[in-house]
Every structure is written in C-alpha cells, then in structure tokens.
C-alpha positions in Angstrom: 19.1 99.0 -12.0 22.2 98.3 -9.9 22.6 97.1 -6.3 24.3 98.9 -3.4 24.8 97.3 0.0 25.0 99.5 3.1 25.6 98.7 6.7 23.3 100.1 9.4 23.2 100.0 13.1 20.3 98.1 14.6 18.7 101.4 15.6 18.9 102.8 12.1 17.6 99.6 10.5 14.6 99.7 12.9 14.0 103.3 12.0 14.0 102.5 8.3 11.7 99.5 8.8 9.3 101.7 10.7 9.4 104.4 8.0 8.6 101.7 5.4 5.6 100.6 7.4 4.3 103.9 8.5 4.8 105.8 5.2 3.6 103.1 2.9 6.8 102.2 1.1 6.8 98.7 -0.3 10.5 98.1 0.5 13.4 99.7 2.3 15.1 100.3 -1.1 12.1 102.3 -2.2 12.4 104.4 1.0 16.2 105.0 0.5 15.6 105.9 -3.2 13.0 108.5 -2.1 15.5 109.9 0.4 18.1 110.2 -2.3 15.7 111.9 -4.8 14.6 114.3 -2.1 18.2 115.2 -1.3 18.8 115.8 -5.0 15.9 118.2 -5.1 17.1 119.9 -1.9 20.6 120.4 -3.4 19.2 121.7 -6.7 17.1 124.2 -4.7 20.1 125.3 -2.7 22.1 125.8 -5.9 19.2 127.8 -7.4 19.0 130.0 -4.3 22.8 130.6 -4.4 22.6 131.6 -8.1 19.7 134.0 -7.4 21.6 135.5 -4.5 24.7 135.9 -6.8 22.5 137.6 -9.3 21.1 140.0 -6.8 24.5 140.9 -5.5 26.0 141.3 -9.0 25.3 144.9 -9.3 22.5 147.3 -10.2 19.6 145.9 -12.2 19.3 146.8 -15.9 16.0 147.0 -17.8 15.2 143.9 -19.8 12.8 145.1 -22.4 12.4 144.8 -26.2 15.4 147.1 -26.9 17.6 144.9 -24.7 16.6 141.7 -26.5 16.9 143.4 -29.9 20.5 144.4 -29.0 21.2 140.8 -27.9 19.8 139.5 -31.2 21.8 142.0 -33.3 25.0 141.1 -31.4 24.4 137.4 -31.9 23.7 137.8 -35.6 26.8 139.9 -36.1 28.9 137.4 -34.2 27.4 134.6 -36.3 28.1 136.3 -39.7 31.8 137.0 -38.8 32.6 133.4 -37.9 
C-alpha cells in the first residue's frame, strides 16, 4: 500500500475525525478509503445508467430469441473460418 498526504482545513479535519468516531472506522485513512470506494461505485453506476440510456435511445428493439443467437453463432463461425 502506498501513502498519500492531503491537507485539510481544521473544519474538514474535525468532520473526518467525528465520522471516524461515529461510524466505527478505526482510522481516518479507513474512512477516506471507504469514501473513494463509494465514489468508484457511484461512477460505475452512472456509467451503466448512461449505457442503458444510450441503448434505449439507439433505435427500435429487436427480438433476441434463439434464431437471433443462432445467426450470431453462424456469423462468428463463418468469420472464424475465413481468417
């Protein structure tokens, strides 16, 4: 694990110290790591939502059934044999 130093105002440091005590973290580093992990999850959720919206706006839906998957398999097999 590597170290990162940050500067905080007294107000922010007090807030972090209170969060550590109130929320059961053992250190301020643990609290900050948890904030970062939560931000990573939030960003991933936002990206997923954007991709879902992009898909919804991409045009009319097509049926995805056995025939669809069979055509995909056939196209893949054909592409593989021509390479």
